[in-house]
N, CA, C and O of each residue as an XYZ file, in Angstrom:
404
protein
N     -27.429   -129.624    -55.073
C     -26.800   -129.452    -53.761
C     -25.362   -128.988    -53.947
O     -24.613   -129.578    -54.727
N     -24.981   -127.952    -53.248
C     -23.617   -127.441    -53.261
C     -22.763   -128.306    -52.346
O     -23.149   -128.565    -51.206
N     -21.610   -128.756    -52.828
C     -20.722   -129.590    -52.025
C     -19.873   -128.786    -51.057
O     -19.507   -129.270    -49.986
N     -19.561   -127.545    -51.444
C     -18.725   -126.707    -50.589
C     -18.876   -125.243    -50.982
O     -19.207   -124.912    -52.120
N     -18.626   -124.390    -50.015
C     -18.535   -122.949    -50.251
C     -17.139   -122.538    -49.818
O     -16.677   -122.921    -48.743
N     -16.463   -121.753    -50.660
C     -15.138   -121.258    -50.325
C     -15.253   -119.770    -50.021
O     -15.663   -118.982    -50.875
N     -14.890   -119.392    -48.801
C     -14.896   -117.990    -48.379
C     -13.463   -117.494    -48.466
O     -12.626   -117.823    -47.625
N     -13.190   -116.698    -49.496
C     -11.841   -116.174    -49.708
C     -11.856   -114.652    -49.768
O     -10.956   -114.038    -50.342
N     -12.861   -114.057    -49.184
C     -12.986   -112.599    -49.196
C     -12.132   -111.987    -48.094
O     -11.843   -112.624    -47.081
N     -11.743   -110.760    -48.311
C     -11.023   -110.021    -47.290
C     -11.239   -108.535    -47.531
O     -11.533   -108.112    -48.649
N     -11.091   -107.765    -46.494
C     -11.314   -106.322    -46.594
C     -10.332   -105.688    -47.566
O      -9.166   -106.074    -47.641
N     -10.823   -104.718    -48.296
C      -9.995   -103.998    -49.258
C      -9.343   -102.793    -48.587
O      -9.921   -102.169    -47.697
N      -8.143   -102.484    -49.029
C      -7.457   -101.299    -48.513
C      -7.606   -100.129    -49.465
O      -7.033    -99.064    -49.232
N      -8.373   -100.312    -50.546
C      -8.591    -99.237    -51.516
C      -9.428    -98.134    -50.863
O     -10.419    -98.422    -50.192
N      -9.042    -96.906    -51.053
C      -9.712    -95.769    -50.409
C     -11.199    -95.711    -50.748
O     -12.014    -95.426    -49.870
N     -11.567    -95.973    -51.994
C     -12.969    -95.871    -52.395
C     -13.818    -97.048    -51.900
O     -15.044    -97.002    -52.004
N     -13.198    -98.083    -51.372
C     -13.941    -99.254    -50.903
C     -14.035    -99.334    -49.385
O     -14.703   -100.226    -48.863
N     -13.394    -98.438    -48.674
C     -13.290    -98.560    -47.221
C     -14.618    -98.442    -46.471
O     -14.732    -98.961    -45.360
N     -15.618    -97.779    -47.040
C     -16.899    -97.656    -46.343
C     -17.592    -99.000    -46.184
O     -18.164    -99.278    -45.130
N     -17.549    -99.830    -47.207
C     -18.253   -101.110    -47.163
C     -17.318   -102.294    -47.005
O     -17.759   -103.386    -46.648
N     -16.052   -102.099    -47.263
C     -15.105   -103.199    -47.225
C     -14.106   -103.008    -46.093
O     -12.897   -102.933    -46.317
N     -14.626   -102.932    -44.883
C     -13.715   -102.827    -43.748
C     -13.546   -104.203    -43.107
O     -14.340   -105.112    -43.351
N     -12.517   -104.346    -42.292
C     -12.177   -105.648    -41.733
C     -13.326   -106.273    -40.948
O     -13.596   -107.465    -41.097
N     -13.995   -105.500    -40.130
C     -15.087   -106.059    -39.336
C     -16.232   -106.525    -40.233
O     -16.785   -107.604    -40.022
N     -16.588   -105.720    -41.230
C     -17.717   -106.048    -42.110
C     -17.450   -107.295    -42.945
O     -18.363   -108.089    -43.172
N     -16.220   -107.478    -43.403
C     -15.912   -108.593    -44.302
C     -15.372   -109.803    -43.552
O     -15.924   -110.899    -43.653
N     -14.291   -109.605    -42.799
C     -13.568   -110.720    -42.197
C     -14.204   -111.270    -40.930
O     -13.849   -112.360    -40.482
N     -15.127   -110.539    -40.357
C     -15.828   -111.023    -39.174
C     -17.302   -111.240    -39.507
O     -17.746   -112.383    -39.616
N     -18.055   -110.174    -39.668
C     -19.499   -110.270    -39.898
C     -19.802   -111.020    -41.191
O     -20.699   -111.863    -41.219
N     -19.067   -110.723    -42.257
C     -19.307   -111.400    -43.530
C     -19.066   -112.890    -43.433
O     -19.854   -113.683    -43.948
N     -17.981   -113.282    -42.776
C     -17.679   -114.700    -42.597
C     -18.751   -115.388    -41.758
O     -19.205   -116.478    -42.105
N     -19.154   -114.762    -40.667
C     -20.178   -115.348    -39.794
C     -21.502   -115.505    -40.546
O     -22.166   -116.534    -40.423
N     -21.883   -114.497    -41.316
C     -23.118   -114.594    -42.098
C     -23.040   -115.710    -43.131
O     -24.017   -116.427    -43.349
N     -21.886   -115.859    -43.763
C     -21.687   -116.935    -44.728
C     -21.817   -118.297    -44.039
O     -22.468   -119.201    -44.563
N     -21.201   -118.439    -42.872
C     -21.272   -119.704    -42.132
C     -22.706   -120.023    -41.718
O     -23.139   -121.169    -41.838
N     -23.438   -119.041    -41.239
C     -24.832   -119.261    -40.840
C     -25.667   -119.739    -42.019
O     -26.487   -120.645    -41.873
N     -25.466   -119.143    -43.173
C     -26.204   -119.535    -44.369
C     -25.819   -120.942    -44.811
O     -26.680   -121.721    -45.221
N     -24.538   -121.269    -44.732
C     -24.096   -122.627    -45.081
C     -24.735   -123.663    -44.165
O     -25.162   -124.721    -44.626
N     -24.802   -123.367    -42.878
C     -25.438   -124.287    -41.929
C     -26.923   -124.397    -42.226
O     -27.473   -125.498    -42.264
N     -27.571   -123.262    -42.437
C     -29.014   -123.242    -42.729
C     -29.347   -124.066    -43.973
O     -30.366   -124.756    -44.012
N     -28.491   -123.992    -44.982
C     -28.730   -124.684    -46.255
C     -28.079   -126.065    -46.303
O     -28.085   -126.716    -47.348
N     -27.522   -126.513    -45.189
C     -26.876   -127.836    -45.074
C     -25.764   -128.055    -46.090
O     -25.624   -129.144    -46.647
N     -24.981   -127.023    -46.323
C     -23.809   -127.162    -47.193
C     -22.795   -128.026    -46.449
O     -22.426   -127.704    -45.320
N     -22.341   -129.116    -47.062
C     -21.458   -130.043    -46.344
C     -20.154   -129.448    -45.832
O     -19.657   -129.872    -44.788
N     -19.585   -128.473    -46.542
C     -18.278   -127.962    -46.134
C     -18.155   -126.478    -46.448
O     -18.436   -126.041    -47.564
N     -17.736   -125.715    -45.458
C     -17.334   -124.325    -45.635
C     -15.816   -124.305    -45.537
O     -15.248   -124.755    -44.541
N     -15.164   -123.787    -46.560
C     -13.711   -123.667    -46.572
C     -13.372   -122.189    -46.434
O     -13.761   -121.374    -47.271
N     -12.646   -121.849    -45.375
C     -12.279   -120.460    -45.104
C     -10.799   -120.279    -45.451
O      -9.927   -120.917    -44.862
N     -10.535   -119.403    -46.413
C      -9.157   -119.060    -46.749
C      -8.787   -117.885    -45.844
O      -9.332   -116.789    -45.978
N      -7.871   -118.123    -44.939
C      -7.545   -117.139    -43.919
C      -6.226   -116.444    -44.245
O      -5.895   -116.234    -45.412
N      -5.490   -116.097    -43.213
C      -4.212   -115.410    -43.369
C      -3.181   -116.058    -42.451
O      -3.500   -116.467    -41.334
N      -1.960   -116.146    -42.925
C      -0.901   -116.695    -42.099
C      -0.732   -115.901    -40.812
O      -0.712   -114.670    -40.834
N      -0.612   -116.593    -39.711
C      -0.392   -115.927    -38.439
C      -1.641   -115.519    -37.693
O      -1.547   -114.999    -36.581
N      -2.826   -115.742    -38.279
C      -4.054   -115.269    -37.630
C      -4.293   -115.955    -36.284
O      -4.925   -115.375    -35.400
N      -3.803   -117.162    -36.123
C      -4.007   -117.871    -34.854
C      -2.890   -117.600    -33.845
O      -2.861   -118.198    -32.770
N      -1.971   -116.695    -34.199
C      -0.844   -116.373    -33.311
C      -0.784   -114.867    -33.081
O       0.043   -114.184    -33.684
N      -1.659   -114.337    -32.206
C      -1.749   -112.893    -32.022
C      -0.488   -112.207    -31.498
O      -0.365   -110.987    -31.605
N       0.441   -112.964    -30.939
C       1.666   -112.328    -30.454
C       2.783   -112.361    -31.497
O       3.885   -111.873    -31.248
N       2.493   -112.942    -32.672
C       3.534   -113.032    -33.708
C       3.736   -111.686    -34.402
O       2.836   -110.847    -34.438
N       4.927   -111.501    -34.947
C       5.250   -110.265    -35.659
C       4.340   -110.071    -36.874
O       3.937   -108.948    -37.175
N       4.020   -111.155    -37.567
C       3.142   -111.072    -38.745
C       1.764   -110.548    -38.348
O       1.236   -109.635    -38.984
N       1.189   -111.121    -37.308
C      -0.139   -110.698    -36.830
C      -0.116   -109.213    -36.465
O      -0.967   -108.440    -36.903
N       0.854   -108.838    -35.670
C       0.938   -107.451    -35.194
C       1.122   -106.488    -36.359
O       0.461   -105.451    -36.421
N       2.020   -106.828    -37.285
C       2.261   -105.956    -38.432
C       1.000   -105.803    -39.284
O       0.587   -104.683    -39.585
N       0.385   -106.928    -39.675
C      -0.804   -106.859    -40.523
C      -1.959   -106.157    -39.817
O      -2.717   -105.414    -40.441
N      -2.085   -106.390    -38.539
C      -3.160   -105.755    -37.777
C      -3.005   -104.235    -37.771
O      -3.986   -103.505    -37.914
N      -1.769   -103.767    -37.603
C      -1.512   -102.325    -37.615
C      -1.632   -101.744    -39.026
O      -2.224   -100.683    -39.221
N      -1.069   -102.446    -39.995
C      -1.054   -101.938    -41.371
C      -2.433   -101.932    -42.016
O      -2.705   -101.120    -42.901
N      -3.302   -102.832    -41.577
C      -4.609   -102.978    -42.238
C      -5.777   -102.739    -41.278
O      -6.813   -103.396    -41.377
N      -5.607   -101.821    -40.376
C      -6.705   -101.350    -39.521
C      -7.464   -102.452    -38.782
O      -8.693   -102.502    -38.833
N      -6.745   -103.321    -38.105
C      -7.387   -104.333    -37.265
C      -7.864   -105.570    -37.988
O      -8.712   -106.298    -37.472
N      -7.336   -105.823    -39.172
C      -7.820   -106.947    -39.965
C      -7.610   -108.293    -39.277
O      -8.467   -109.172    -39.364
N      -6.490   -108.462    -38.600
C      -6.225   -109.752    -37.957
C      -7.160   -109.979    -36.772
O      -7.616   -111.100    -36.547
N      -7.447   -108.919    -36.013
C      -8.419   -109.041    -34.917
C      -9.789   -109.435    -35.464
O     -10.487   -110.259    -34.875
N     -10.165   -108.843    -36.593
C     -11.458   -109.169    -37.215
C     -11.467   -110.606    -37.714
O     -12.461   -111.313    -37.552
N     -10.367   -111.043    -38.320
C     -10.289   -112.418    -38.832
C     -10.416   -113.432    -37.699
O     -11.183   -114.388    -37.813
N      -9.678   -113.238    -36.611
C      -9.728   -114.222    -35.528
C     -11.090   -114.204    -34.843
O     -11.577   -115.251    -34.417
N     -11.707   -113.040    -34.731
C     -13.058   -112.968    -34.152
C     -14.047   -113.725    -35.029
O     -14.889   -114.465    -34.520
N     -13.952   -113.545    -36.340
C     -14.834   -114.266    -37.260
C     -14.600   -115.764    -37.198
O     -15.555   -116.540    -37.157
N     -13.352   -116.174    -37.192
C     -13.030   -117.603    -37.140
C     -13.470   -118.227    -35.819
O     -13.967   -119.353    -35.805
N     -13.293   -117.512    -34.712
C     -13.762   -118.014    -33.414
C     -15.278   -118.187    -33.419
O     -15.790   -119.173    -32.890
N     -15.997   -117.236    -34.013
C     -17.465   -117.328    -34.089
C     -17.881   -118.514    -34.949
O     -18.854   -119.198    -34.629
N     -17.164   -118.765    -36.029
C     -17.465   -119.914    -36.898
C     -17.256   -121.217    -36.131
O     -18.070   -122.134    -36.237
N     -16.174   -121.304    -35.362
C     -15.934   -122.513    -34.558
C     -17.109   -122.781    -33.614
O     -17.540   -123.923    -33.454
N     -17.616   -121.725    -32.998
C     -18.765   -121.879    -32.085
C     -20.015   -122.312    -32.840
O     -20.753   -123.180    -32.373
N     -20.254   -121.715    -34.000
C     -21.435   -122.090    -34.796
C     -21.400   -123.564    -35.188
O     -22.408   -124.263    -35.092
N     -20.243   -124.029    -35.628
C     -20.122   -125.410    -36.093
C     -20.008   -126.421    -34.952
O     -19.979   -127.627    -35.197
N     -19.944   -125.946    -33.720
C     -19.947   -126.844    -32.561
C     -21.372   -127.185    -32.130
O     -21.564   -127.934    -31.173
N     -22.363   -126.647    -32.823
C     -23.768   -126.894    -32.466
C     -24.100   -128.381    -32.593
O     -23.608   -129.060    -33.495
N     -24.927   -128.874    -31.695
C     -25.317   -130.284    -31.736
C     -25.979   -130.660    -33.067
O     -26.779   -129.902    -33.617
N     -25.626   -131.843    -33.567
C     -26.278   -132.386    -34.744
C     -25.584   -132.121    -36.067
O     -25.876   -132.795    -37.055
N     -24.670   -131.153    -36.115
C     -24.037   -130.831    -37.395
C     -23.096   -131.936    -37.861
O     -23.053   -132.247    -39.052
N     -22.355   -132.523    -36.955
C     -21.436   -133.603    -37.325
C     -22.222   -134.780    -37.889
O     -21.816   -135.386    -38.880
N     -23.337   -135.098    -37.261
C     -24.165   -136.217    -37.723
C     -24.749   -135.953    -39.110
O     -25.038   -136.889    -39.855
N     -24.919   -134.693    -39.448
C     -25.435   -134.318    -40.774
C     -24.300   -134.112    -41.784
O     -24.537   -133.688    -42.915
N     -23.057   -134.418    -41.362
C     -21.878   -134.219    -42.211
C     -21.743   -132.765    -42.686
O     -21.444   -132.509    -43.852
N     -21.963   -131.833    -41.780
C     -21.801   -130.417    -42.052
C     -20.607   -129.928    -41.240
O     -20.590   -130.042    -40.015
N     -19.608   -129.383    -41.933
C     -18.413   -128.945    -41.229
C     -17.722   -127.798    -41.935
O     -18.229   -127.241    -42.909
N     -16.560   -127.461    -41.423
C     -15.791   -126.346    -41.978
C     -14.306   -126.645    -41.899
O     -13.878   -127.521    -41.147
N     -13.535   -125.924    -42.666
C     -12.087   -126.010    -42.660
C     -11.545   -124.590    -42.774
O     -12.007   -123.811    -43.607
N     -10.566   -124.255    -41.938
C      -9.883   -122.958    -42.049
C      -8.517   -123.222    -42.585
O      -7.736   -122.289    -42.773
């Protein structure tokens, strides 16, 4: 049994990786898929390594990173919001299944 999964992936800004490593594919869809699999397999804890300022969309850091990295902060917050909804499902707390951002 796995005690935890750490999601520390993020979209690459390398030109040759942009087709498959874009913000939506990694920081949103990839995170959500990882969370769904963790829930399905009853992994006790998903740890999401995020980015400073992701929960503050009006901050200078969020705005700068979002512009500089093609919407990465919007993708991160969308993925994190989806994870919060997934882990709010009935019965997960009783099974000691949770997440940390």
